[in-house]
N, C-alpha and C positions, 0 to 999 in steps of 0.2 A: 466711778460715780454712778454710771448706769445700772450696775449691779446691785449697789446700795438702794438706789430709787425702786428697782425692781423688787427687792426684798421688802421695802417698806410697803409698796402696792399689795404684794401678796399677803403681808401680815394683816394690813387693813382689810383686805377681802375675806381672809380667814376669820378674822374677829366678826365681821358682819354675818358670815355664814354661820358661825357658832351661835351668835346672838339670835339668828332666826330660828335655829333648831331649838334653842332654849325657849324662845316665845312660843312655838308650836307645842312644846312639852308642857309649858306652863298653862297653856290654854286648855289642853286636854285634861290635865290634872284638876284645874279649877272647875270645869264642867262636870267632871266625875264626882268632885266633893259637893258640888251644889246638888247634884242628882241624889247622891247618898244622903245628904242632910235634909232634903226635902221633907217636910212634915206637914200632914200626916199621910203616910202610905199604909192603909189598913191591911194588917197581915203581912206586911213587907219590912224591909230594912230602913229605918229611919233614926234620927238622933235619940228618940225616946223609946225605941223598941226594947224590949227586955232582953237580958242577956248580954254577952260580950261582942256580938257579931258586928255591931256597928263600928266599934272601937277597932276591932281586928281589921275590917275592910279599910277604914280610914287609914290605919298604920301601913297597910299594903300599898294603897294608892300614893301616899306621900312618900314612901320608901323608895319608889322606883324612879323618882325624878331625874337622877343622873343617868339611869339606864335608858329612859325614854329620850333624853337629850342624845345619847350615843345612837339610839335606834334611828331617830330622825336623820342624824348627820350621816349614818351608815347609807340610808336611803339617798340622800344627797350626793354621795360619792358614786353610787351606782347611776344616777341620773346624769352626772357630769362625766361619765366615762372613765373615773378614776378606778372604779372597781367593776369587775364583771358580776353579774347576778349569780353566777355559779361560784363565785369567790366568797359569798356571804357565808360566815362561820355561824351555822345555826345553833350549834352546841352553845356558843357563847351568847348569842342573841336569846335563845330560849331559857337556858339553865341559869345563867349568871343573875338575871333579875329575880329568879325564885330563891336562889341561895342568899341574895342580898336581903330580900324581905324576911327569909326565915331567921336571918342574923338579927335583924331590927325588931321584928314582931313576934318571932317564936312560933308563929301560925301563918301559913300561906293559903291564899285563896287564888289559885291560878286562873280561874274563870274571869277574874278582873285584870290580873297582871298581863297575861299573854295576849287578849285582844287589844290592850292599850299599846303593848310593845309592837306587835304587829302592824297596827294601825299607824304607829309613828313612822315605821319603816316605810309603808305604803304611801304615807304623805310626802315623805322625803324623796322617794322614787318617782312619784307622779308629778311632783311639784305644783300641784293644784292649789288655787286659792279658796275653791269651794268644791266640796265633795259632790254636792248635788248638781251644780252647774257644769261640772267638768266630770261627771260620774264614769264615762267610758274610760278616761284616763286613769282614774283612781281604781276602777275595777280591774283594769289591765295590770296595773302595779300589784294589787292585792293577789291576782290570780299568779303572777310571776313568784311571788313570795310562797303562797300556800301549795304550789304544785311543784317547786324545785327542790325541796328539801330531800336529802339522801337518806336511806333507810337506817344508817348508822347514827345520824343526827336524831332521828325519831326515837331510836332505841335508847339514846343517851337521855332524851327528854323523859322517856317513860321510867327509866330507872331513877332519874332525879325526883320523881314523884314519891317514891319510896323514901329516899334520902331526906326529903322535907317532911315526912310524916303523913303525906296524903295517900295512905294505903287504900282508902276507899276509891280514889280515882285509879290507881294501879289495878286493883281487883276489878274494877268496872271494865277496864281495858282488857284485862286478863280474860274475863268472860266473853269478850268479843274476839278473842284469839289475837289480839294486837301485840302481845308480848312474845309471840312465837316468832323467832328469827326467820324461819323459812317463809312465813307470810310476809313479814316486813320487807324481806328482799324482793318480793314480787313487784308489787305496785302501790304499797302504802305510802302516802304523803302526809304532810301536815294538815291538809284539808280533811283527809279521811279521819284522822285523829280527832280533830275538833268536831267533826259531826258525830263521831262516837260519843265523846265526852258531853257534847251539847245535848245528848238525848236526856241527860240528867242534870247537868249544869248549863243552863241555857245561854249564859254569857259567852261561851265558846261559839255559839251560832252567829254572833255578831260579824265574825270575820270568815264564816263558811261561805264559799263562793256561789254555791248552788241554791241556797235558801234565799238569799239576797235580803235578809231581813234588815241590815244595816240602812240600805237605801229606802226600804219601804217605811220603816219606823222613823227615820231621820225625816224624810219628807212629811210624815205625819206630825212629828214634833214641830217642824218649821210652821206647818199649817195652824196648829194649836197656838203657837207663839204669837201669831198675827193678832189674835184677839186677847190673849192673856198678857202680853208684853213682859213677861217675867219668866225666866228659864225655870225657877223652882215650881212655880204654879203649872207650868206647862208639863213638866215631868209628872207631877201629881196627877194630871189629867190624863196623860198618855198611859201612866201606870193603871189607872182606874178603868180606861178603855180595854185594856188588855186583861185585867182582873175579872171584869163583869161577864167575860166569856166563860168563866168557870165557877160562876155563882149559882147555888141551887135556887130554884123557883121561890122557895120560902123567903129568900132575902133579896129578891130582885126589886121589890118595892122600896126597900130601904136604900139600896144602891141607886135607884131612880131618883129618889128624893134628894140624895147627896149631889147627884149630877145637875138636877134642876136648880138647886141652891148655889152651884158654882164651886162645890168642893170646899176650898179654903178661903173664899173671897170675903166671908164676914164671919163674925163670932159664932152666929147662929149656925152657919154652915160647917165650921170648925167642930162644933158640938155634935152635929150628925155624923161627921167623920170619926170623931172620937168614939161614939157609940158603936160605930161599924169595927172600928179597931178592937174594941172589947168583945164584940160578937164573934168576929173572925177567930180571935185567939182562943176564946172560950170553946170554940167548935174545932179547934185545931186546923183552921184553915190558913195555912202559911203560905206565902207566895213569895219566898226569897228568889226563886228562879226567875220570876217576872221582875223582881226588883234589880237583878242583874242585868237584864236587858235595858230597863229604864235608865239606870246610872250610867251604862256605857253609851247609850244613846244621847244622854245629856252630855257626855264628854266630846263627842264628835258634833253635837249641836253647838257647843261652846266654840268650836273651830268654825262653824258657819256663822258665828257673830251674835248668837242668842245669849243674853245676859240675864 
């Protein structure tokens, strides 16, 4: 009788923990979708941006739901002592989501997939309820993941980039000598890889432990949210604050007008933003790299309770 009761208790606990992992995964995905969908991000990725990039990224984010649940639960196992950090199978953790996305979407954007997956594991390991309020615990968990991967796992991930058709990322790493086994065997870890990829695809820098942009921009988003009270509007404002650092002097006044107006707060403001969108794209001023950062920060902002 005691054994039956014990099994029932274990089953209840397991269901609760699985539900918790699912809730975290859903929260991250919800935030990422809100950030992606936020309109208008002039020169960036949003629901009305030309081309297929919006649809591709949306498909990528939604397709990793199960992988993200598994990632959070993997982190939970490490925190509970059921699995050593050295026992994390990075090949499955990194490559399986990429292959799943490739099967579902036929095109993969790892700069969104990998930060979400790694972020999920870090949330599981740290067990934090707030990244900002318990930043040291989350940072420690993130460092554990980013610095612990074996060279063979890194090579498997690099090779997978070719398999999923991301020859541009593979070639970028090749130019940095990261495909050389002799170099990989020395001291290359996942953090080094993300820093190298992040020089072109900034989404990878969200989980890079030395830059610390996750904490910097997440705190900034939280501050913006206090006045905006909308995650979508907050993402747009964060995006614009990052974009205006790259705007030529000839357009500074137009960007300033949009800022003073409140970006998307009124129909008149939206008109100003739409005009900026047309001007940016006409002048080939595309800020997809900044969009990557804003979208991923929105994902973790959602975990912080921003809606």
